[in-house]
N, C-alpha and C positions, 0 to 999 in steps of 0.2 A: 790375170787381172791387174791392171795398173792404176795407181791413184791419179786423180786429176782435180783441177780447181774449176769451179763454176760459180755463177751467181745464184742466190737463193730467193731473190725478190726482184722487184722493179726498181729502177733508178732514174733520176732526172737531173739535168744540169742546164745552166744558161751561161752563155759567153757572148760578149759583144766586142767587136773590133772594127774600126773604120766605118762605124754606123751599120755594119752588117750584124744581124742578130742570129745566133746559133742556139737552137733548142735540142738538147740531147735526151734520148729515151733508150733505156736498156731493159732487157727482159731475159729471164731464163727460159729456154726452149729445149725440147728433146728431139725435135725433128724438123725437116725443111718446111713441112706444111704449117707448123706452128710459127716458124720464123717468118714465112711469107704473110701469114695472117696478121702478125704483129706489125710488120711493115705497112700493110694496107690500112690497118687501124690508125696509124700515125698519119698516113697520107690523107685519110678521111678527116682526121682532127685538124690538120693544117692544109686543107684543100686550097687555101689562098696563097700558099708558099710556092715559090718557083722551084725549089729543090728540096726533096726529101731523100737524102742519100743514106745508104745503108750497107751493112756488112754483117756476116755471121760466121761462126765456127761451130761445127757440130762433131760429135763422136768422141769416144774415150781417147782415141788417138789423134783427135783434131784433124781428121782426114777430109772432112767436108767443109770447104771454105768458099764463100761467095761474097762479092762486093758489087755495088751499083752506084755509079756517079750521078744518075738521075738528072742528066742535062748539064752538069758541070764539065769543064774540059777533062778529057780522058786522063785518069790516074790522079786527079787532084782531090777526090773526095772519098769514094768507096775504098780505095786501097789504103789511104791514111787511117780510115776508121778500122779497117781490118788489122793494120799494123798495131793500132792501140790495143786491140783485143789480144794480139800475140804478146805485146810488151807486158801485159798484165798476166800472161800465162793462163788464160781462161779458155774454156770450151763450153759447148751447149749454151751459147749466149748470142743474142742479136742486138745490134746497136743501130739506131736511126738518128741521124743529125739533120734537123730541118733548118734551112737557111732563108732568112729574109734579107734580100739585097738592100744595102744602104745607100747605093748610088756611087760608091767609091770602089773601083776595081782593086782587088787584092793581089792580082797576079798569080801565076801558077804556084810559086813558092809560098806565097801568103795563104793561098787556099789550102795547100797541103798541111801547113802548120796549124791553121785554124781548125780544120776538120779533125786532125789528130789530137789536138789539145782539147777540143770539145768532147770527143769520144772518151778521152782519158778522164776528164772531169766527171762524165756520166758514170763511168765504171768505178771511179773512186767513191762515188756517192751510192753505190749499190752494194748491199750485203753480199759477202762472198763466203763460200764454204769449200772445204776439201772433201772430196768423195773418195773413200778408201775401202779396200776389201777387208772384211773382218769375219773371222770364224767364231761361232758361239760355242764356247767350251763349257759344258755342264758338268759340275763336280758334285756328286752325291755323297753325303757323309752323315755320321751321327751328329746329333746336336752338340755333343761335348767338344767337337772340333770347330764349331762355327765361329766362336770368338777369335780363335787363333787365325783362321783363314781370313776372316774379315779384316783383322789388323794387317795381315800380310798384303791383302789387296789394296788397302788404303796406303800403306807405306811404299808400295811399288807403283802407285798411281795407275792401277789397272782398271780399265773401263768395265762396268758390270751392268746387268739389267736386273729385272725383278728376281728375287730369291723365292723359291718354291718350298712351302712347308707341308710335309705329309708325315708319315712315320719316321722319315728321315728328312734332311734338309738338302736342297740342291741350290748351289750357288752358280749363277750363269754369268760367265765372263766373255767379254768381246776382245778377241785376240787377233792381231795381224798374223796372216798365215805363216810368215817366216819365223814367228816367235812361239808357235804352238808347241813344238817339241820341248823347248826350254821351259815353258810354263808348266807343261805336264810333268816334267822331271822335278821342277821345284815343288809342285803340289804333292807329288809322291813322297819326296823327302820330308816336307813339312808335316804331312799327316801319317808318316811311317807306313805309307802304302794303304791307309785305311779309307781311301775315297775312291769311288768309281767314276771314271771320266768318259764322256762321249763328246765328239767334235762334229759339228755340222759343217756342211760345205760353205765356203766363203760367199758373202753377199756384200754388195756395195752399201755403205752407210755414210751419212754426212757428218763431218766434224767441223765445228766452228773454228774459224781462223782468228 
């Protein structure tokens, strides 16, 4: 399991150059069906626009990539949008840039720059998160150890979830897989071996950037 960056919400941006107006829309998507539906929704919204160009990247490994020039000269719209997504290091995201022609031709180079810049503006306006694998480490102990463990957790900036209170107390920590052994060893030393630990399989979780 590898970490990756994605968007966590929708984003919009507006850019104008040489009287051409560019409207950018971004969305988090998990599959190609959702990406296509988003593109179609923007095309419906801007039905009077000549071009609704788009691109998306999908998959933890960014292996699914697609772009569409939607009538612009080949390689001047979809690919620059795709490159903007790559430049931001994102996946599971779709970007649509709608263009209203202003009567002044931008030329191939101008179009490439305009679409790339418009897509970048939209992505910069979109909340982003890092998605990383975490294991839940549950440490069960006597209540007399709770204060010591909680201080250690705070001092080491370790992520935690809800603490469970029964006849004993269980502190639930979110640990990156590569750090599990070291955290277990530290907890064993801290509690003189007086806590019982279990580790759940890693799961993806969002971390704010």
